[in-house]
N, C-alpha and C positions, 0 to 999 in steps of 0.2 A: 577747630573742634567741630563746627557745623559740618565741614566737608566730610570729616570721619564718621560722624553721625549718620549723615545722608548716605554714605558709601555703605555702612553696616546696614542700614535699612533697606537698601536696594539689594544687598546680598541676600538678606533674610527673605525679601519678596521672591527672589529667583529661586531660592531653595524651597519656599512653600509652593511655588507654582510647579516646580519640577516634580514635587512629592505628588502634587496633585494629578500630574500628567503621566506619572509612572505606570507602566502596564501592569494590570492585574494577573501576575503569574502565580500559577499554584503548583505546589509540588505535591503529585500524586502519591508516589512511593518510589522506592529504590527499585530499578529495574532497567531493561533495555528493550529496544525495538517494539515500540508501541504501535497497536493498530486500534482503529476507533469504527464504531458502528452505531446506527440509531435503529432501534425496534418500532414496531407500528404502534406502541402504546407510548412512544416519547421518551424512553429510556435510553440514554447514551452510555455505552461501554467502552472502556479502555482495556486492551489486552496486552500484556507483555510478559517477557521472560525475566528470570532472575536464577542464573546457574542452570540447573536441571529442572526447575520448576516453573509452572504457567501461572499466572495470576490475572484476575479480573477486578476491575474497580467500575463502580456504576454511579450515574449521576440522574437524578430525578428533577434537577431545576436548570435544565438547559446549559448544563456544563460549567455552572458557576462554582460548584463544589463536587468533589467524588468522596465515595464512602470509602471505609477501610477495604483494602484489596483482599480479595477471597482467593484461596488456593484452588485452581482448577484441576490440577494433576502434575504429576511428575514424569518426566521422560528422561530415562538414563542416557547420558551422553547426547544431551540434546543440543542441535545446532543453534548458536545464538551470535548475532553480530554480522554486519555487512549484508543486511536484507535477509538473513537466515533465521529470523525469529519466528514465534508463533503467527499464523494467519488467521483472519477472523471475519465472519460475515454474519448478519443478522437478517432474519425474514419474518414472516407474519406471525408465527408461533414459536419458531426454534432459532437458535444461534448454534454455529458450529465453529470450532477451533481446530485447526491442524497445527501439528508440531512434528519436526523430523529429527531422528536419531542419526549418529554419525555412521551406523551401520548401513543406512539406506532405507530405513522404514518411515512411513508417513502415518503418525498416529492422528486419531481425531477424537474430538470430545463434543458432547451434544448438550445443549441446554433448553429446557422448556422454559420460554420467557416468562411464563405465568408462575411457575413453581420455583424458578431461581435456583435449581440444583444442577449442577454439571455431572455428566457421566462419561466414563471413559469407554468407547463404543469399538475400539479395535484399530484396524489399519485400512487405508485408503488404497495403498498398492496391493494388487493381488498375486505378485511374485515378490517374495521377500528380497530385501536388500539390494533394490535396483536404483536407489535415489540417494547415494552417499553425498552428492554435492550440497544437498540440502536447500535447493532453491526451488520454490513453488508459490502458488497463488491461488486464493478461492474467491468465489463470488456467488450471489444468489439472486433470484427474482423476489417478488413480493408474495410468492405462493409456496414457500418452503421447498423449494427446488434449489439444490446446491451444485455447484460445479467446481472443479479443481483442474489445474494444470501444473506440470512440473518437468524438471529435466530428469530423463530416465535412460539408463544405459543397459537396458535388457538387450537391445540389438547390437550385436558384436562388441559389447563393452564400450560403446560410444554413446555420449549424451545426445538424446534427442527429445522432441516435445511430445510427452503423452497427456492424456485427458481421461477424466471419469466424472460421473456425475452421481448424485444422491437424491433420487426423487422424492417427493412428498410421500410421507407414510412409510418410506424404506428405512431399514436399520443398517444396511450394508451398502457400500458404493458399488456401481455396476462395474462390468468387465472394463479393465484399463485399455484404451485404444491410442493408437499412433496418430497424431495429428501432422507431424512433419518430420522427415529424415532428410538431413543435409545430403546433397550429392558428393560433398566433401567429407563425409562419414559422420559428422558431428556439428552441432550448433555451438555457439559460445558457451563455455563451461562455467562461467563466473558470473553471469548475469541472470537475475529472477525473471522468468516469464510472468507476464500479467494477463488477467483475465477479467472481463466485464460482461454482463447480462442485462438484456431487456426482452421481457417477454419471452418469445421462442428464440430470440437472436442471441447468439454467444459470439465474442470476439476474443482471439488470443493473440498477444504481442509477444514477440520474443527477439533476442539479439542472435542473429545467424552468423555462420562462419563460411564464407564463400570466397575462394581464390584470395584468402587472407584478409578479407573485409569484414569487419563486425558491424554490420547494418542492421536496423531493426525492420522486421517482417511482421505482417499481419494476416491471421487465418481467420475466417468468419464461417459461421454456420447459421442457417435459418431454422433448424429443427432440432433445438436443444442439444446440439453437439453429436447428434447421431451420424452426420456426415460434415466434413469440412470442405470449403472451396480451397483451391492451391493458394499458398501463401504469397503475398504480394509485398515487395519492397517499399519502404516508406521513405519519402524524401527523395531529393535529386542529387545530394552529395553522397560520398562514400567514405568510409573510414578504413583505411589500410593500417592495420596495428597487429604487431606480434607481442601482445600483452593482455591482461585483464582488465577491461574498463570498470568492472564491478559496479555496473549502473544500467539497470533494466527499463527504467521509465514508468509510464503508466498510461492507462486509457479509460474512457468512459463513454457512455451513450448519451446522446442529445434527445430531446423530446420528439424529433422527427426520425429517430433511429439511426442518425448519422453518428459517426464514431470520432471522438477526440483522441489524439494521441500526443504524448510528449516524450521526449528522450534526450540525451546528451551526446553530443559528438565534438570531439576535441575541445573540451572545456566550455562548449556553447550550448545552451539548452534551446531546443526547437519545439514548436507546436505543430501539429499537422491534422487537419480535418481529413479523414481518408478520403482519397480521390482528389485532394487539392494539393497546391504547393505548400512547402514547409515555411514556418514563419520563425525568424530569429527572435528569441527572448532575451538574449544577452548571457553574459558569463555566468556558469553555474554548473552544479551537478547534483546527484541525489534527488532527481526531479519526480514528483508525482502529481497526480491530478484529481480535482474533485468537481462534481457537477450536480446542480439540482434540475437539470433538463433544460434550464434557460441560460443560467450563468455559469462560467466555467473558471475554475482558479488552478493555476499551476504553481505549485511550491517547489523551493529549491534551496540549496545552500551555496555559499560563496566565502570562501575563507573562513568558515566558522559562524558566518551571519546567515540567519534563516529569514526567508521572505517568501511572499507569494504574489503573483500577478493576476489581476482580473482581466481575462481576455476580451470582455465586452467594454469595459471603460479604459483599459490599458493602464490602469492604476497599480502601482507597485506598494506593498505594505511590508514594512520590517516587523518582525515577530520576535526574535531574541537571538540568543547564542546557543549553539549545539549543533545536533546532527539529526537526520531521519525525520524531517517535519512532516506531518500529515495535517490536512485540513479537511473540514466538513461544514458545507453551508447549511445552517439550522433553518427550521421553518419560519422564523422571524427574520431571516436574511442576515442574521449575525454570523461570524465565522468562528468555528471551534478549531483551535490549532493545538496540537499535541506533538512533543518532540521528546528527544533524549539529551540530557546535558549532565556530563559527569556521573553517568550511570545512575541518573534519577529521571523518572518521567515527570515531565512539566506540561501544564496546560494553561490556556489562555483564551478567553472568548473575546473578539474584536467586532 
């Protein structure tokens, strides 16, 4: 009897400890493809899609809780899923969301961060129906200048990399410009390009298509995207593939203006600081990157398990189950994790 009592007591203690150690996962709302951003006032926003609708949920307590999701707008036949959801960036006074319809138009919505009211402002693309793949990304500096890149087929009906900017005080995006046209007529048609900005420096990463290889390339600009240098291949290896990886990776700037990049090749996630050798981070896919200028996190999924790795400490942290994990290093050095699980948006502060 003493043995049974002791066993039950031990089991009870283990259960209590497990409950104390369980992650504080918050269900934000029903939705897919979350994006996160922090504005200059400390407000964290999550943007996500649900059918043809775009929603935004905000937190004023460092991501511990999020308010009721607000409808931003409706885009008929909106792309959603496989990195094709709404894109989001916040600057000093304004935030921008872009979303793509299946006919090939890029819609954008503008928020005055103080007033809290989203406005439908029209299209990013200056020629209609040129981006039916639905793959794009946006970024901004801290002075209300926004930048976008996407797959565009206005040249010979083949997808290549285009760019535009929305300067501070403007209500319309500038003339769309070509960043890169593959000599093999098109870049990879199924991987989202990525863009990051720091001051006047803009960097765009995309998966190319050259001689049957689907490798990552980087194009940089030092003048807010007015001109770009020739694109340079990232990493030493190559990936010959007659299929779609559906995995575009991510990039960010460091405090010294060097560029972090991460991508997946043949089921392995790599990190590469531009101009240096690549670094094997282990098995995974759907990788993305976040940085506060000093620390850099690479998030990824492996068999439905979500995790991120701190590149400075080499520590790996398990987050949860699901897909499409995004991380953000908060001012107190905690990490906000946001992801999709069973068509719900989940969040957790670690």
